[in-house]
Structures are given as C-alpha cells and as structure tokens.
C-alpha positions in Angstrom: 47.3 -72.1 20.6 49.6 -69.5 18.9 51.3 -66.8 20.8 48.9 -63.9 21.6 50.7 -60.7 22.7 49.5 -59.3 25.9 46.9 -56.6 25.2 46.3 -57.8 21.6 43.1 -56.2 20.3 43.2 -56.7 16.5 42.7 -59.9 14.5 42.6 -60.7 10.9 39.9 -63.1 9.6 38.6 -64.5 6.4 35.0 -65.5 6.1 33.3 -67.4 3.3 30.0 -66.2 1.8 28.1 -68.1 -0.9 25.7 -66.3 -3.2 23.1 -68.4 -5.1 20.8 -67.1 -7.9 17.5 -68.7 -8.7 17.6 -70.8 -11.9 21.4 -70.5 -12.2 23.4 -73.6 -11.3 26.5 -71.4 -10.7 27.2 -69.9 -7.4 29.4 -66.9 -6.5 31.7 -67.3 -3.5 33.3 -64.4 -1.7 36.3 -64.9 0.5 36.1 -61.7 2.7 39.2 -60.6 4.6 38.2 -58.7 7.7 39.8 -56.7 10.4 38.4 -57.7 13.8 38.6 -55.7 17.0 38.3 -58.0 20.1 39.8 -58.5 23.5 40.5 -62.3 23.0 40.6 -65.0 20.4 37.2 -66.3 21.5 35.7 -62.8 21.2 37.3 -62.4 17.8 35.8 -65.7 16.6 32.4 -64.7 18.0 32.6 -61.4 16.1 33.4 -63.3 12.9 30.3 -65.4 13.4 28.2 -62.2 14.1 29.5 -60.4 11.0 29.0 -63.5 8.8 25.4 -64.0 10.0 24.7 -60.3 9.4 25.8 -60.7 5.8 23.0 -63.2 5.0 20.3 -61.8 2.9 17.7 -62.5 0.2 16.6 -60.1 -2.5 15.5 -59.9 -6.2 18.0 -59.1 -8.9 17.1 -56.9 -11.9 15.9 -60.0 -13.8 13.4 -60.7 -11.0 15.4 -63.8 -9.8 15.8 -64.5 -6.1 19.3 -64.1 -4.8 20.3 -65.6 -1.5 23.5 -64.9 0.4 24.7 -67.6 2.9 27.5 -67.3 5.5 29.4 -70.5 5.2 31.9 -70.1 7.9 35.3 -68.8 9.0 38.3 -70.0 7.0 41.1 -68.0 8.7 41.5 -66.2 12.0 44.8 -65.0 13.6 46.0 -62.2 15.9 47.8 -59.2 14.5 51.1 -58.8 16.4 52.0 -55.3 15.3 50.4 -52.0 16.1 48.1 -50.9 13.2 50.2 -48.4 11.3 51.9 -48.0 8.0 53.9 -51.0 7.2 52.5 -53.2 10.0 52.7 -56.9 9.3 49.1 -58.1 9.3 49.7 -61.8 8.6 52.4 -64.1 7.4 52.6 -67.7 6.2 55.6 -69.9 6.9 56.8 -72.5 4.4 59.9 -74.7 4.7 62.1 -75.8 1.8 60.5 -73.8 -0.9 62.2 -74.1 -4.3 63.0 -71.1 -6.5 60.4 -72.1 -9.1 57.7 -72.1 -6.5 58.7 -68.7 -5.1 58.7 -67.2 -8.6 55.1 -68.5 -9.0 54.0 -66.5 -5.9 55.5 -63.2 -7.1 53.3 -61.5 -9.6 53.9 -58.4 -11.8 51.9 -55.3 -10.9 49.4 -55.7 -13.7 48.5 -59.2 -12.4 47.7 -57.9 -8.9 44.0 -57.8 -8.3 44.1 -54.1 -7.5 45.3 -53.3 -11.1 43.4 -56.0 -13.1 40.5 -55.1 -15.4 37.1 -56.0 -14.1 36.4 -58.3 -17.0 35.7 -61.2 -14.6 32.1 -60.0 -14.4 31.3 -60.8 -18.0 30.1 -64.3 -17.4 29.2 -63.8 -13.8 25.7 -64.6 -12.4 23.7 -61.4 -11.8 23.6 -61.0 -8.1 23.1 -57.2 -8.1 20.1 -55.9 -6.2 17.0 -54.8 -8.2 16.0 -52.4 -5.3 19.5 -50.8 -5.1 19.6 -50.4 -8.9 16.1 -48.9 -9.0 17.0 -46.5 -6.1 20.1 -45.4 -8.1 18.0 -44.8 -11.2 15.5 -42.7 -9.2 18.3 -40.6 -7.7 19.8 -39.9 -11.1 16.4 -39.0 -12.6 15.7 -36.6 -9.6 19.1 -35.0 -10.1 18.6 -31.3 -11.2 19.8 -30.8 -14.8 22.6 -28.3 -15.2 
C-alpha cells in the first residue's frame, strides 16, 4: 500500500459511468474525477462505490428513448497528501526515462485544454438528455413573467 499521511482525510478518485440509449449502438462513457472525504482508504473506496451506485438511473430522453446510466467501477483512487488550499498537489504520475518528444506531446496549448475548447463534441453525440428535465425547464420559462 502507498504511504498514507497520518490524519489524511481527502482522496481523489475516478469512477466510470456508462450511458446507453435505446436503439443507439453507441454508448457515452463518463470518467468522473471525484474528491472524496474519508477517514481511511477502505472508507474512501466504499464512498466511491456509494457515489457510483447513486449515479445509476433510467429515464426517457426528449425523443422518447430509454436512457440508462450504469456505474462500471472505480478506475483510480489515491490519497491527497497536501492540505486542500490554492496550489495543493492533488495527484501526480511518475514516469522514468521519458524522452523530450513524449513530454512535448503531454503539454498542450491553452486552446486545446478541455476548459477552453468549444463544445462541438456534442454534434454527433447520442441524446442522453432527460425529457423530464427539459420539459421542466420549458415550463419554468413559460411561467416566467414577461418584462
């Protein structure tokens, strides 16, 4: 087991969620990075399983197709060594004998970082939005007093 600092209470985890849409052979997979508060690695793992199972759902999309969300499992779990504050190191990955070419592949310009990219990836994405949520939003907008 890795070194766990005494009194460690924060963990970082990645869980995998698969979303399937009726009559669409494509799936949508989310890799969700989570901050976990727990008193031990075992408790952190149990919390990941709890959060993952709570994410499972089934609903209709606006096209009337059934959408199911399945928790597939935990892909990463580690302790956070630093206190949670600005600049705290949340995770790291160690590699040995990495060449310059490989390092340059890892470093991306600002406009290629997910935070700054256009949301054009949804153009050919299966429709896994919720019909109920969309209808609720439409009702709220229609009820909004006109100015």
